[in-house]
C-alpha positions in Angstrom: 0.0 0.0 0.0 1.2 3.5 -0.8 2.1 5.8 2.1 3.3 9.4 1.7 5.3 11.4 4.2 5.2 15.2 3.7 7.6 17.1 6.0 10.2 19.7 5.5 12.6 18.0 7.9 14.4 15.4 5.8 16.0 13.6 8.7 12.7 13.3 10.5 11.1 12.0 7.3 13.8 9.3 6.8 13.5 8.2 10.5 9.7 7.9 10.2 10.1 6.0 6.9 12.4 3.5 8.7 9.9 3.0 11.5 7.1 2.4 9.0 9.2 -0.2 7.2 10.0 -1.8 10.5 6.3 -2.0 11.2 5.5 -3.4 7.8 8.1 -6.1 8.2 6.8 -7.0 11.6 3.2 -7.3 10.5 3.9 -8.5 6.9 2.4 -5.4 5.1 3.9 -4.3 1.9 4.4 -0.5 2.1 5.5 1.7 -0.7 6.6 4.9 0.9 7.2 8.3 -0.9 8.8 11.2 0.9 8.0 14.8 0.0 9.5 18.1 1.2 7.4 20.4 -0.9 3.6 20.5 -1.4 3.8 21.0 -5.2 5.8 17.7 -5.5 3.2 15.9 -3.5 0.3 17.4 -5.4 1.9 16.5 -8.7 2.4 12.9 -7.8 0.3 10.5 -9.8 0.2 7.9 -6.9 -3.0 7.2 -5.0 -2.1 7.1 -1.3 -3.9 5.1 1.4 -2.2 7.0 4.2 -0.2 10.3 4.5 1.8 11.6 7.4 1.7 15.3 6.9 3.5 18.2 8.6 1.1 20.6 10.2 2.2 24.1 11.1 0.0 26.9 12.4 2.0 29.6 10.7 1.8 27.9 7.3 -1.5 27.8 5.6 0.1 25.6 2.9 -0.5 22.4 4.8 -4.2 23.0 5.0 -4.5 23.9 1.4 -2.6 20.8 0.4 -4.6 18.5 2.7 -7.9 19.9 1.4 -6.8 19.2 -2.2 -5.7 15.7 -1.3 -9.0 15.1 0.5 -10.9 16.4 -2.6 -9.0 13.9 -4.8 -9.4 11.0 -2.4 -12.1 11.0 0.2 -10.8 7.7 1.7 -7.3 9.1 2.3 -6.2 8.7 5.9 -4.4 11.8 7.0 -2.2 12.0 10.1 -1.0 15.4 11.0 2.4 15.8 12.5 3.0 18.9 14.6 5.6 20.5 16.9 2.9 22.6 18.6 0.0 21.8 20.9 -2.1 24.5 19.2 -4.3 23.6 16.3 -6.2 25.7 13.8 -9.8 24.6 14.0 -10.0 24.6 10.2 -7.8 21.5 10.3 -10.8 19.5 11.5 -12.7 20.3 8.3 -10.3 18.0 6.5 -11.3 15.2 8.8 -7.8 13.9 9.8 -7.4 10.6 11.5 -5.3 12.1 14.2 -2.7 14.6 15.2 0.7 13.4 16.5 3.1 15.7 18.4 6.8 15.6 17.5 9.1 14.2 18.5 7.4 10.9 17.6 8.3 7.7 19.3 8.1 4.2 17.7 5.4 3.0 20.1 3.2 6.0 19.3 3.5 5.4 15.6 2.7 1.7 16.0 -0.4 2.6 18.1 -1.7 4.9 15.3 -1.0 2.3 12.7 -2.6 -0.5 14.8 -5.7 1.7 15.1 -5.8 2.4 11.4 -5.5 -1.2 10.3 -7.8 -2.6 13.0 -10.6 -0.2 12.2 -10.3 0.0 8.5 -12.8 -2.1 6.7 -11.7 -0.5 3.5 -8.0 -1.0 3.1 -5.9 -1.6 0.0 -4.6 -5.0 -1.2 -1.5 -4.6 -3.3 -0.7 -7.2 -5.9 2.7 -7.3 -7.5 2.5 -8.7 -11.1 6.3 -8.6 -11.6 6.0 -5.5 -13.8 3.9 -3.3 -11.6 2.2 -3.2 -8.2 -1.6 -2.7 -8.4 -3.5 -1.6 -5.3 -7.2 -2.1 -4.9 -9.4 -1.1 -2.0 -11.2 -4.1 -0.5 -14.6 -2.5 -0.9 -13.9 -2.5 -4.7 -13.3 -6.2 -5.0 -16.2 -8.4 -5.9 -14.5 -11.5 -7.2 -10.9 -12.8 -7.4 -9.5 -15.7 -9.3 -5.9 -17.0 -9.5 -4.4 -19.4 -12.0 
């Protein structure tokens, strides 16, 4: 399944990516993780993400604009805001994020959020690798499967 990390702190993003891969190995998920430092790069991506960890900053309206556009494109997208502040703009709730996580993040906190997402999600992607490409389908879109 595709996951995006959108944060201006490259070292933080790489550390989060490592924790996500560790979780995926532990629970046998196949994560495809893309990291973005700039909103325009994220918005120009052709990938359909299941989950995004997104930097949230009170003094930057860019994150809310980006999140609104991502939500418009994919109403099933799970958004987890990452913030260094305990203050939140109430407009952020209009986007319907899954949660807010306060930096610094700890592995057990990330695992708890992922456990909650995967245990409560009746609509999650199943990714199939054909050898040429990886195709992800949401479980609510599958009516019939057949394998040869």
